[in-house]
N, C-alpha and C positions, 0 to 999 in steps of 0.2 A: 053394253058400252058402245058409244058411237065411234065411228072411224076416227074423227078428230081427237076424241079422248084417248083412243088407243095409240094414235100417233104421238100425242103429247107424252103419254106414259112411257113409251118406248124411248123418246128422245131424252126425257128426264133421267131415265135409267142410264142411258149412254153417257150423258154429261156428268152425272154423279160419279160414274166409274172413271171417266177421264180426270175429273178434279181430284179424285182420291190418289191419282198417280203423280200429280204435279208437286214438285218439291217446294219446300218453304222458301228456298232461295229464289226460285223462279217467281213465286207470288210476290216476294219482297221487291225484286227488281222491276217486275211488271207494274206493281203498285206505284213505285217511284216514277216510272215513265208515264203512267196514266194521270197521276196527280199533276205532273209537269205539263202534260197536254192541256189539262183543264185550266191551270193557272195561266198558260200562255195564250189561251183563247180570248184575247182582249175584246174582239168584236162581240163575242157571246156574253162576256162578263160585264161589259161596260155599264149596262143598266140594271145589273143584278145586285140586289142588296141582301136578299135572303136565299140561302141554298139549303135544301133538305138533302142530307147525305144519309149514311147508314153505318152501323158498326158491323164489321165483317165477321162472318162465321163460316166454318167448314170450307176453308180454302178459297173464300171470296177475296177479291181485290180489296185492299185496305185503303180507305180515304182519309185516315186520321191525320196525315201530314197536312191536309188542307187547313187545319187549325193554325199552323204556323205560317203556311204559304199564302193564306188569304185573311190576314188579320183584320181587314176592314169590313168583312162580310159577317152576317149573322148565320151561324150554322145550326141547322135543326136536325133532330133525329126522330124517327118514327116510334110510336108507342102502339102496341097491338091491343085491341079491345075485343070483347065478345062480339060475335057476329062478323068476324073477319074485317073489322074496321080499323083504320089507322088515324091517329092524330099526330101532329108534328110539334116538337118542343125545342125551344132555344137552349142549347147546351154550350157552355164556354170551353170546357175541357172534356175530352173523351173519357178520362178516368173518373168523371162524375156519374157515368152510367152505372146502372145496377143490373145484375143478371136476373132475368125474369124466369118464371116457371117453365118457359119454353127454351131456356138456356140461351136467350138472346140478350145482349147488353142493350138496355133501354133507358130513356130518361125517367126521372122521378117527378111526377106531376106536381108534388108539393114544393119542389125546388126549381123546376124548369118550366117557365111559362109557355102555354100553348099558343101557337100561331095558326089562325084560320087559314085554310088552304088558299083562299083568295089573296092573301097577303104574301104568299111565297112566289118568288120569281123563277126559281129553277129547282127541279127535283132530279137527283142522281139516283137511278134505279138499279138495284142488283137484279140478277136473273140467272137462270141456268143456261139459256141460249137466246141469241138475238138474230134477226134477219136484217140484211142491209136494206130491206124494204120497210124497216121500222117495227116489224113484228117482234114480240117478246114472249119468252116462255119462262114463267116464274116457277115457284116451288109447288104450286097447285092449290093454294088456299085463297087466292084472289084478293089479298090485302091491297096490293098496289093497283090492280085493275079497278077496284071500287074507289080508291082514293083519287086516281088519275081521271076517273070519269067526271069529276067536279073541277079538274085543274085546267087552267088555260095558259099556264106559263110554259117554259122550255123544259123538255124531258130528255135526259141523257141516259142511255143504257151503258152500263159499265161492265166490261167483259175482257177476258183474254182473247187473243186472236182465234184460238181453236173453238171458242164458243160462238163464233159468228159465221153464219152461212147466208146464202141469198134470201132464204125465208125459213120460218119455223112454223109448225102447225099452230093455227090460230082460228078464233071465231070472232064474230062481230063485236062481242062485248070485251074482248081483250084489248088492253091499252097498247098504243103504239108509241114509239120513240121518235123524237125529232133528230137526234144525233146519237151516234155510237162512239164510245171512246175505248180503245184497246191500247196495248203497249206500243202498237205500230203507229196509230194515228187517231185523230178525231175527225169524223166525217158526217155530213148530213145524210139522212136516210132518203130513200126514194119512196114516194107515196105507194101505199098498198094498192094493188090492183084487185078489186073485188069481182 
């Protein structure tokens, strides 16, 4: 195992332990603050018609309120495919999602039309940890890294304050974020120094 892989595994373990201690009440209040920051980011949202969000699992921040708060936008959800690939599908209401074999609420391709990644304006990314330099640590399967490799729109990392540090372990193929949104604020990231 490389040093970078070891560092990632260690931080994933630390963040999973932290998230296991976070109360449901804290997640709910933080989710409300985060969705409000997103909705109030007029400059960022002005040209955005399609946003890819996600259905929260395991104490992740919930973005479901965006269905009510951004009625004029198309909200898309990711669908996991073999080979650690994602596709994104337009979903009108979060309760239309179905629980997958991986226990993730996902769109149903026969009901929810797919949007090519080139047609998506903004992707809101979950993660276990983020750096203010734009670095992101996911759950380790590379779904978002692969999808974002082809994406030229705006990337927002969604996290609690405690999940954000100056940098997280990363390699050149890991996706980077343009902005981070936490319960405290929404802020632009500083470019990674390689």
